[in-house]
MIKOLLUM-234412 format. One line per 4 residues: number of its first residue (from 1); their letters; for each residue x, y, z of C-alpha. Coordinates in pm, whole numbers. Each point is the difference from the previous one (the first is absolute). Last residue first. Layout:
residues N
NUM> a> X:Y:Z; ...
END
This chain:
residues 268
268> mvqv> 14843:8578:3358; -142:146:351; 273:-235:187; -120:93:335
264> gsrl> 296:26:278; -154:336:160; -344:30:-38; -227:129:-295
260> rvlk> -352:-13:-41; -181:-60:-344; -250:212:-159; -155:-103:-340
256> egmv> -127:-330:153; -291:184:168; 21:357:-110; -335:147:202
252> pkml> 1:-235:297; 377:53:27; -5:392:-22; -115:51:376
248> afae> 160:-261:155; 328:135:-146; -62:335:125; -45:-137:340
244> dgtc> 322:-207:-17; 208:300:-119; 108:157:-335; 335:73:105
240> hgty> 187:-332:0; -239:-210:-204; -126:-28:-364; 13:-275:-310
236> fvte> -242:152:-276; -110:-238:-272; -54:212:-317; -297:-120:-199
232> yeal> -148:337:68; -373:73:143; 105:-79:375; 256:288:-8
228> ekat> -302:248:-71; -207:-156:275; 318:-28:272; 73:365:-33
224> elil> -376:114:36; 17:-239:313; 287:181:128; -133:380:-55
220> skee> -338:-121:145; 169:-126:330; 199:315:9; -313:241:-35
216> etyp> -188:-254:271; 308:108:212; 254:-279:83; 104:-97:358
212> tkkm> 340:126:126; 316:-151:-60; -55:-3:-369; 113:-203:-310
208> mhfg> -92:114:-331; 327:47:-147; -57:-275:-297; 290:-230:13
204> sivr> 92:-123:-292; 55:-297:-278; -174:37:-286; -49:-280:-278
200> apmg> -131:-57:-347; 53:402:-76; -241:208:-188; -58:127:-315
196> gyie> 246:280:-123; 355:23:85; 83:369:56; -341:149:82
192> ryrd> -131:-319:109; 225:-21:301; -35:374:85; -391:-127:25
188> linl> 120:-279:209; 188:216:235; -295:204:60; -231:-282:78
184> ignh> 253:-148:258; 36:355:179; 316:219:9; 99:-178:271
180> acgs> -15:-333:-171; 201:-157:303; 285:-190:-200; -134:-36:-361
176> vlvq> 107:-266:-212; -178:-40:-329; 48:-344:-191; -69:-21:-378
172> ekge> -102:-259:-229; 54:-61:-392; 332:-184:51; 141:120:351
168> kivl> 30:382:45; 82:134:352; -147:324:123; 132:175:349
164> cqeh> -158:325:102; 117:321:147; -69:208:301; 231:319:54
160> dftd> -289:236:-104; -214:-151:322; -169:374:24; 85:2:342
156> qqek> -183:292:194; 235:255:115; 224:95:280; 242:259:-36
152> gnik> 363:-32:85; 133:88:-350; -252:-327:-118; -140:-186:281
148> rtlv> -179:-287:-115; -383:-117:141; -221:-308:83; -266:24:176
144> lnsq> -232:46:-315; 107:-306:-177; -232:-200:231; -278:134:-210
140> pfcr> 127:-229:-313; -113:214:-323; -293:-158:-150; 63:191:-304
136> rgti> 287:246:18; 197:-18:-326; 383:111:8; 203:-285:-61
132> nsfl> 313:102:-131; 181:-311:41; 114:-295:-213; 236:-287:2
128> sveg> 125:-232:-284; 99:-384:12; -2:-265:-277; 106:193:-339
124> dlvr> 266:196:196; 23:268:279; -289:200:-132; -4:339:232
120> dgri> -262:212:115; 12:332:212; 339:102:123; 217:-300:114
116> mevq> 311:-33:262; 217:-310:-36; 143:-133:304; 276:-229:-6
112> pldp> 271:249:106; -220:58:335; -5:336:79; -381:15:-23
108> irrd> -52:-267:286; 194:168:260; -279:204:80; -230:-310:119
104> igiy> -345:50:-190; -265:213:137; -232:-87:271; 83:290:263
100> regh> -240:26:259; -137:329:103; -351:-68:-191; 87:-273:-207
96> yfdg> 292:190:-194; 199:-34:-320; 336:233:-75; 58:-100:-367
92> takq> 271:-280:-126; -314:-114:-216; 17:329:-220; 280:-163:-198
88> qmyi> -230:-307:-101; 169:-313:115; 176:-268:-232; 305:-221:214
84> rahr> 233:-165:-238; 117:-346:99; 373:-8:48; 84:1:364
80> nket> -224:-299:117; -2:-120:364; 100:320:195; -167:186:-244
76> ftli> -335:-196:92; 64:91:394; 6:367:-133; -309:-43:-214
72> ggsh> -228:-133:279; -180:303:124; -107:115:-350; -350:-137:22
68> dyhg> -121:74:361; 231:318:1; -191:193:-287; 153:142:-289
64> hslv> -210:-187:-289; 12:-296:-195; 347:-107:37; 116:-225:-319
60> vmdv> 319:-212:69; 140:-183:-289; 272:-257:-63; -73:-244:279
56> ssld> 207:-274:26; 153:72:302; -342:-10:160; -15:-363:-24
52> vglk> -368:-107:35; -55:-343:181; -307:97:200; 193:-2:345
48> eane> 297:236:-164; -279:228:-108; -166:9:330; 330:101:152
44> afag> 95:252:-262; -382:153:75; 75:50:337; 243:276:-87
40> tagt> -240:274:94; -327:180:-112; -34:-230:-340; 241:-18:-235
36> dali> -213:145:-317; -5:-196:-359; 291:-213:-2; 74:-105:-382
32> khke> 164:-323:-156; 10:72:-350; -2:-142:-355; -271:-273:-13
28> teiy> -171:124:300; 58:-46:380; -189:240:254; 69:40:330
24> lslg> -262:239:211; 56:179:320; -247:171:211; 0:165:334
20> hefa> -203:-14:349; 182:-296:96; 38:-349:-44; 251:-282:67
16> cgee> -14:-324:-165; -23:-326:205; -292:-116:-117; -102:96:-354
12> eqtn> -312:221:21; 72:307:208; -124:310:44; 87:403:-87
8> emlt> 225:-112:-325; 353:-124:-61; 174:-227:-248; -324:-31:-224
4> iirm> 106:-249:-293; -40:67:-363; 102:-237:-279; -30:58:-359
END
């Protein structure tokens, strides 16, 4: 398996674009997968620089219905008209951060390549998707400012539009989640319900980033999360919405089990 970070908030490879967004290229024995597409078409420029041929991708997975993960989809479809694009049906909702619309481009659902999913889906023996994450242990507090509008009425976003990608290689599995809005511990709980055990690697933002200082309660939740993750043999690759301050809090607890993502980094 080969995994390359095509887009993240920070730069590793000189000349690679970076923005508030996430995109991963995943090459397996059977598939060439794009997990999210960043906030704009800039991920495609990075792909070219890094030697990734987007025209050969056969599968796109959208982790959830926010612009910073879906913004490059229209650019992608200009280069590739055959790859299936998998998203949860609820990812087409009206999502907001305050007054700002942060949902997907409203043209995306009408693309002929898009396949809407309700709940979990096994795509083949190598790739599967899961959702229905309902636990709320160590729920990211930065979620509380995110809402959705249903019939014109604003409600707290429940993130039922979030889905996770699982890739099997031999006896190991890799779990990919865009932002882990539902909380990485709750995602892992749901993973164990379906697959048993733990994945060998997890690639995910943790959605702990804040523009204002953390409260002591928020710091405690971050450290509690780090302590539980450190108990597993799993290696966690994180960035994007995790935030530098949260990463700095978690790193001393998790050591080599926590690795920073950046644009241009080859994870595997």
